[in-house]
N, C-alpha and C positions, 0 to 999 in steps of 0.2 A: 504494500500500500504506500501511498505517497501523501504528504501533507502539502499545504499551500502556505508559504511564508507571508510575513507582514508586507513584503514587497511584491507579492503576487506570484512569486516563482514556485515551481514544483520542487519539493524537498524529499529526497530519498536517503536511505542509509548510505553512508560514506561521503555525503556532501559536507562541505565546509559552510558553517553559518556563523553569524554574529548575533548575540543576544544582548540587548541594551536594557538598562534599567538604572534605578537609583539605589545607592547604598543605604540600607536601613539599620544595619548593625555590623559591628566589627569586634572580633574577639582575637586578641593578640596584637603583634606589631610586625612590621616589615612585610616582605613578600609572602611569608607563610601565614599571615593573619587570615582568619576565616571571615569571609565577607558574606553577609546576607543581602542579596540583590532582589529588589521588587521590580517586576516588569510593568509595562504600560497597562496590561490587563489585570494587574493586581496579584499575580502569582509570585511566589518567592522561591529562591534556590540559593544554595551555599557553594562558594568556590574559594580558592585561595586568592589572596590579593595579587600575586604574581600572574594570575590568569586574566587579570583585568587590564584594559587599556583605559587610562584616565588622564584628564588634563591636570596640569599643576594645581595643587590645592594645599590644604593644611590638614594634617591628620596623621594617625599612627600607621596607616597601611602604605605600602610601596607597590606601585603598579609594575607591569611588565616593562614599561619604558622608564622605570627608575624614578617616577615622580610620586611624591606623597599625596594621599587623598584621605578624606574622612567621611563622616556621616553626611548624607545629602548629595554627595558627588554623583554625577552621571558617569556610568562606566559602560564599556563594551567588552563582552567576553567572547573570545574566539573559541569555537568548538567544532567537533566533528560529530555528525549524526551517526549513532550506532544502531538505532532502530526507530521505526515509526509505528505508533499504535493509532488505529483509526485512519481517516482519510480527510482530505480537504482542509478547510479552515478550522475544523474542530479536532484535528489530530494532535497527539502528544508525541513530542520528540524525546528520545533518550539520547543525550549528548555526552561526549567526554572532552575534557580540557587537558592541558599538559599535566595537571596535578590531581584532577578529580575524575575518577573512572566512570561515574554514572550520575547524571543530573537530568531530571525530567522537566521539560518546559513546554508550554503550549506552542504549537506551530506558529501562531500569530505573533509570538514574541520574538521569533527568529527572523533574521534577514539573510536571504541567500541571493546571489553569492555573498560570501563574507565581505564585510565593509572595511575591516582594518587588517 
């Protein structure tokens, strides 16, 4: 089955996607800090800070591009789709990042092809 991304593209297993959202919580410091990201549709998922692309900010987390960021920062998480459950705009993607083996996100939270 295939999902439909926020950008209208078909998303299948092994595709590269970007998931964007706002930082809601941070546990720890540096690139290994655990970040809770809230997507535009309200779902949340956790990744390590080093999996996030973030603009320069202030906070305890360090992004993949070496910039600090904190609560309220807008981040982009690069991921690879490992599976798709359902189809179309209501599908759920299971994605993996460099440090997180499995995160579930709604297909409408993902942008394909990857934007960063």
